Every structure is written in C-alpha cells, then in structure tokens.
VOBA-1610 file (N, C-alpha, C; in pm, whole numbers, padded with zeros to 5 digits, always signed):
BEGIN
Met+00431-01909-04510Met+00434-01766-04481Met+00334-01731-04372Gly+00212-01785-04377Gly+00109-01756-04279Gly+00148-01805-04140Lys+00209-01926-04134Lys+00250-01980-04004Lys+00362-01896-03943Arg+00451-01848-04029Arg+00561-01766-03980Arg+00509-01634-03922Leu+00412-01571-03990Leu+00353-01448-03940Leu+00280-01471-03808Leu+00210-01586-03799Leu+00141-01619-03676Leu+00241-01639-03562Ala+00350-01708-03591Ala+00453-01731-03490Ala+00514-01599-03444Val+00541-01510-03538Val+00596-01378-03503Val+00496-01300-03419Ala+00368-01305-03456Ala+00265-01233-03380Ala+00255-01287-03238Val+00256-01418-03222Val+00249-01479-03089Val+00373-01442-03008Phe+00491-01449-03070Phe+00615-01412-03003Phe+00609-01267-02956Met+00561-01178-03041Met+00553-01035-03006Met+00456-01013-02890Met+00343-01087-02890Met+00247-01073-02781Met+00312-01111-02649Phe+00385-01221-02646Phe+00447-01265-02522Phe+00560-01174-02478Thr+00643-01129-02571Thr+00756-01046-02531Thr+00712-00907-02488Thr+00607-00853-02547Thr+00560-00721-02504Thr+00478-00731-02377Ala+00420-00846-02349Ala+00341-00862-02226Ala+00430-00893-02106Met+00550-00946-02128Met+00636-00986-02017Met+00672-00870-01922Pro+00708-00751-01972Pro+00739-00644-01878Pro+00620-00608-01790Ala+00499-00612-01845Ala+00381-00580-01766Ala+00360-00686-01658Val+00382-00812-01692Val+00368-00919-01594Val+00473-00903-01485Ala+00596-00873-01524Ala+00703-00858-01427Ala+00675-00741-01332Arg+00613-00634-01380Arg+00584-00518-01296Arg+00475-00546-01194Asp+00394-00650-01218Asp+00290-00684-01122Asp+00350-00740-00993Ala+00471-00792-01001Ala+00539-00841-00881Ala+00575-00720-00795Pro+00567-00734-00663Pro+00598-00618-00578Pro+00744-00576-00592Leu+00765-00446-00598Leu+00901-00392-00608Leu+00971-00397-00473Val+00893-00394-00367Val+00944-00405-00231Val+00860-00512-00162Ser+00926-00615-00111Ser+00853-00724-00046Ser+00798-00679+00090Ala+00707-00757+00143Ala+00651-00727+00276Ala+00761-00726+00382Ala+00855-00821+00372Ala+00966-00826+00469Ala+01056-00703+00457Gln+01084-00661+00333Gln+01165-00541+00313Gln+01092-00417+00367Phe+00962-00410+00344Phe+00884-00297+00393Phe+00886-00292+00546Gln+00878-00407+00611Gln+00886-00411+00757Gln+01022-00360+00805Lys+01129-00399+00735Lys+01263-00350+00772Lys+01272-00199+00754Ile+01214-00149+00646Ile+01215-00004+00621Ile+01142+00067+00734Gln+01025+00015+00771Gln+00947+00077+00878Gln+01026+00077+01009Lys+01096-00033+01035Lys+01175-00043+01159Lys+01289+00060+01158Val+01355+00074+01043Val+01463+00173+01033Val+01406+00314+01054Leu+01292+00343+00992Leu+01230+00474+01011Leu+01197+00497+01158Asp+01146+00393+01226Asp+01108+00406+01367Asp+01228+00422+01459Thr+01338+00354+01429Thr+01451+00353+01522Thr+01563+00450+01486Ala+01585+00473+01358Ala+01699+00555+01317Ala+01662+00665+01219Gly+01533+00678+01189Gly+01491+00781+01094Gly+01516+00920+01148Val+01538+01011+01057Val+01567+01150+01091Val+01445+01235+01055Lys+01401+01318+01149Lys+01288+01406+01122Lys+01336+01524+01039Thr+01257+01555+00936Thr+01287+01670+00851Thr+01155+01727+00799Thr+01162+01844+00741Thr+01042+01911+00689Thr+01067+01954+00546Phe+00975+01914+00457Phe+00978+01963+00319Phe+00893+02090+00316Pro+00942+02194+00249Pro+00869+02321+00248Pro+00740+02312+00164Ala+00650+02404+00194Ala+00530+02417+00111Ala+00574+02465-00027Pro+00511+02428-00130Pro+00392+02347-00147Pro+00423+02200-00184Thr+00530+02143-00129Thr+00567+02005-00164Thr+00451+01908-00140Ala+00385+01919-00025Ala+00274+01828+00006Ala+00164+01840-00099Gln+00133+01962-00138Gln+00030+01980-00241Gln+00077+01927-00377Asn+00202+01955-00413Asn+00254+01909-00542Asn+00256+01757-00551Leu+00275+01690-00437Leu+00276+01544-00435Leu+00138+01484-00409Arg+00037+01570-00409Arg-00104+01530-00389Arg-00127+01467-00251Leu-00054+01514-00152Leu-00073+01467-00016Leu-00151+01569+00068Ser-00179+01684+00010Ser-00254+01789+00076Ser-00317+01879-00030Lys-00427+01943+00007Lys-00488+02040-00082Lys-00445+02183-00047Asp-00378+02195+00066Asp-00336+02326+00118Asp-00198+02364+00062Pro-00190+02468-00022Pro-00061+02506-00080Pro+00039+02559+00024Gly-00007+02596+00142Gly+00082+02648+00245Gly+00129+02544+00344Glu+00082+02420+00330Glu+00117+02316+00426Glu+00258+02262+00402Thr+00337+02257+00510Thr+00468+02193+00502Thr+00447+02043+00520Leu+00551+01965+00491Leu+00541+01820+00499Leu+00647+01770+00596Asp+00603+01738+00717Asp+00693+01684+00818Asp+00703+01533+00800Val+00826+01482+00796Val+00848+01340+00770Val+00958+01286+00860Val+00965+01155+00867Val+01081+01086+00921Val+01144+01017+00801Gln+01277+01027+00790Gln+01344+00990+00666Gln+01465+00900+00689Met+01488+00813+00593Met+01609+00730+00589Met+01667+00742+00448Met+01791+00697+00431Met+01851+00701+00298Met+01935+00576+00275Thr+01960+00549+00148Thr+02045+00436+00114Thr+02189+00469+00149Ser+02272+00368+00158Ser+02412+00390+00199Ser+02489+00477+00101Asp+02446+00482-00026Asp+02515+00568-00124Asp+02455+00709-00130His+02356+00738-00047His+02292+00870-00037His+02223+00912-00167Met+02179+00814-00247Met+02112+00845-00373Met+01960+00834-00362Val+01910+00751-00271Val+01767+00730-00256Val+01728+00759-00111Tyr+01627+00843-00095Tyr+01574+00878+00036Tyr+01430+00830+00044Phe+01394+00773+00156Phe+01257+00725+00175Phe+01203+00786+00302Ser+01083+00844+00292Ser+01024+00916+00406Ser+00882+00870+00431Arg+00843+00880+00558Arg+00704+00856+00598Arg+00651+00985+00658Ser+00534+01026+00615Ser+00471+01147+00666Ser+00439+01130+00814Leu+00465+01234+00891Leu+00428+01232+01032Leu+00280+01265+01050Ala+00223+01343+00959Ala+00081+01379+00967Ala-00008+01262+00927Asn+00035+01185+00828Asn-00042+01069+00783Asn+00056+00956+00753Pro+00074+00864+00847Pro+00173+00757+00830Pro+00148+00663+00711Ala+00035+00679+00644Ala+00008+00599+00523Ala+00069+00662+00399Asp+00121+00785+00412Asp+00183+00856+00299Asp+00334+00841+00306Phe+00393+00805+00191Phe+00537+00788+00182Phe+00591+00872+00066Ile+00717+00912+00079Ile+00783+00990-00024Ile+00914+00921-00060Leu+00934+00901-00188Leu+01058+00845-00241Leu+01127+00958-00316Trp+01250+00988-00276Trp+01325+01098-00337Trp+01455+01039-00388Val+01481+01053-00517Val+01599+00993-00576Val+01681+01099-00648Arg+01809+01103-00613Arg+01902+01194-00681Arg+01943+01131-00813Thr+01936+01207-00919Thr+01974+01156-01051Thr+02098+01225-01105Gly+02154+01315-01030Gly+02274+01386-01071Gly+02310+01488-00965Glu+02410+01568-00995Glu+02455+01669-00900Glu+02349+01776-00872Asp+02269+01808-00974Asp+02174+01918-00957Asp+02030+01880-00990Ala+02000+01750-00995Ala+01864+01708-01032Ala+01820+01587-00949Ser+01689+01580-00930Ser+01632+01467-00857Ser+01485+01453-00893Tyr+01429+01340-00854Tyr+01286+01315-00868Tyr+01231+01289-00728Met+01106+01328-00707Met+01038+01301-00582Met+00902+01241-00617Phe+00866+01133-00547Phe+00740+01064-00572Phe+00665+01044-00442Ser+00533+01046-00450Ser+00451+01008-00335Ser+00391+00871-00364Thr+00370+00795-00257Thr+00317+00660-00271Thr+00253+00619-00138His+00195+00501-00137His+00144+00438-00015His+00212+00303-00001Ser+00167+00220+00091Ser+00234+00092+00117Ser+00223-00006+00001Asp+00138+00021-00098Asp+00132-00065-00217Asp+00241-00028-00318Phe+00311+00081-00293Phe+00422+00131-00374Phe+00383+00166-00518Lys+00258+00196-00540Lys+00216+00249-00670Lys+00233+00401-00664Pro+00303+00459-00760Pro+00326+00604-00754Pro+00197+00683-00767Ile+00183+00785-00683Ile+00065+00872-00686Ile+00094+00995-00770Ala+00206+01060-00739Ala+00245+01182-00808Ala+00397+01188-00813Gly+00449+01264-00908Gly+00594+01277-00920Gly+00634+01419-00956Leu+00752+01456-00910Leu+00809+01587-00940Leu+00951+01570-00990Tyr+00988+01652-01086Tyr+01128+01660-01128Tyr+01182+01789-01069Leu+01292+01777-00995Leu+01350+01891-00925Leu+01489+01919-00980Arg+01510+02042-01019Arg+01642+02084-01066Arg+01678+02211-00989Ile+01800+02217-00938Ile+01843+02334-00861Ile+01824+02460-00945Gly+01759+02558-00885Gly+01737+02685-00953Gly+01610+02691-01036Asp+01536+02581-01047Asp+01411+02578-01123Asp+01294+02543-01032Phe+01174+02572-01079Phe+01054+02531-01009Phe+01034+02381-01029Pro+00975+02312-00931Pro+00945+02170-00949Pro+00851+02150-01068Gln+00878+02046-01145Gln+00796+02016-01261Gln+00719+01886-01234Glu+00586+01894-01241Glu+00505+01774-01223Glu+00536+01675-01334Gln+00537+01548-01297Gln+00568+01441-01391Gln+00450+01346-01405Asp+00434+01289-01522Asp+00332+01187-01546Asp+00390+01055-01498Val+00340+01005-01385Val+00398+00883-01326Val+00365+00758-01405Ser+00280+00770-01506Ser+00256+00654-01593Ser+00349+00653-01714Ser+00427+00760-01730Ser+00524+00768-01840Ser+00632+00660-01820Pro+00666+00584-01923Pro+00767+00479-01907Pro+00901+00531-01854Asn+00945+00647-01897Asn+01074+00701-01850Asn+01069+00737-01702Val+00962+00802-01661Val+00946+00841-01520Val+00928+00717-01433Leu+00847+00623-01481Leu+00824+00499-01407Leu+00954+00420-01392Ala+01040+00425-01492Ala+01169+00356-01483Ala+01256+00416-01372Val+01255+00547-01358Val+01331+00613-01250Val+01276+00568-01115Tyr+01143+00569-01102Tyr+01076+00530-00978Tyr+01109+00385-00942Glu+01093+00295-01039Glu+01117+00153-01012Glu+01264+00125-00981His+01354+00193-01048His+01497+00175-01019His+01529+00221-00877Ala+01472+00334-00837Ala+01495+00386-00702Ala+01442+00288-00597Leu+01322+00233-00619Leu+01268+00135-00525Leu+01354+00010-00520Ser+01404-00031-00635Ser+01491-00148-00642Ser+01619-00124-00562Glu+01678-00006-00575Glu+01799+00028-00501Glu+01771+00034-00350Leu+01656+00088-00313Leu+01617+00092-00172Leu+01603-00050-00117Ala+01536-00137-00192Ala+01516-00276-00148Ala+01651-00349-00135Lys+01740-00329-00231Lys+01873-00393-00223Lys+01949-00344-00100Asp+01942-00215-00074Asp+02012-00158+00040Asp+01957-00214+00171Val+01826-00227+00179Val+01763-00283+00298Val+01806-00429+00316Asp+01816-00503+00207Asp+01860-00644+00215Asp+02003-00656+00264Arg+02088-00560+00228Arg+02230-00563+00270Arg+02250-00520+00415Ala+02154-00446+00468Ala+02168-00395+00604Ala+02154-00508+00706Pro+02232-00502+00813Pro+02218-00605+00918Pro+02083-00594+00987Ala+02033-00707+01032Ala+01905-00708+01104Ala+01921-00634+01236Gln+01817-00560+01274Gln+01824-00483+01399Gln+01738-00548+01505
//
C-alpha cells in the first residue's frame, strides 16, 4: 500500500509539472519572430488604437494617449500582431474569439504577457489576470496560431 501511494505521488508530481516545463519552451521561435518582424516591416499596415488602450495595456501612463502601431494578421483574420511605433519593444496580440468578442494582450520580444483585456462589442474593456490559466490558454493558443501561420507563409 505504501509503495503504491508513493508511486501515485511521484506520478502526480511529474504529470502536474509537465505543463509548466512545456510552457518554458518559447511559444514563438527566434526564426519565427524574425519573420514576423520582416512582415511588419514590409507589409504591415499602420493603424491607431484609441485612448485609453495604451494605458489599459500598461504601455503608457497617459489615459489620453493613442497607440499607433504597424499590424499584421493571420490568414484566417483571427489573430492580429502589432508593434508599437512609439516604442518598438512593445507588441500587441489581438485575438478574435467570436463574432462580438476578443482579447488583447501586451507583450515584449520574450512573449510573456504583460497585461490583457477582454473586449466585447458594446461593453467597456475588462482587464484580465494574465496569470489566470483560462486567459493564459487564450494567449498561448493565439501565439501558436500566429507561429503556425508564419511557418506556412512563403519566405520573403
């Protein structure tokens, strides 16, 4: 009985630790990130997010500041990736989750989420806890889809 409990405890330790180990691997490789940067530089579209988006994403302390970016999207138009024009180290990942809802995240080149917003048409943006497993799953899935799309794109 004691050996069986020990075996179960060891098994549980390894199976619960595996997702954390897997998450330590980069969600976007250095090569994929270079391709993303190249697409932003050559084919990205300039757009502006209204105030207070920059403040809500913790990219500015000024509630009146707009957020000018250069943006690309996946071929299915579900994931948008943007680089700030004011600070090229700031990135925004915007993922549509339905007809009237989406999430927006801020990040840097390490792809660790800084802040997140849940956006629903007709409602105010709702700040999200980016360490929440459900929110993190949306973020990681969106990055995965972006990386897959970049891998499918022809080299430029």
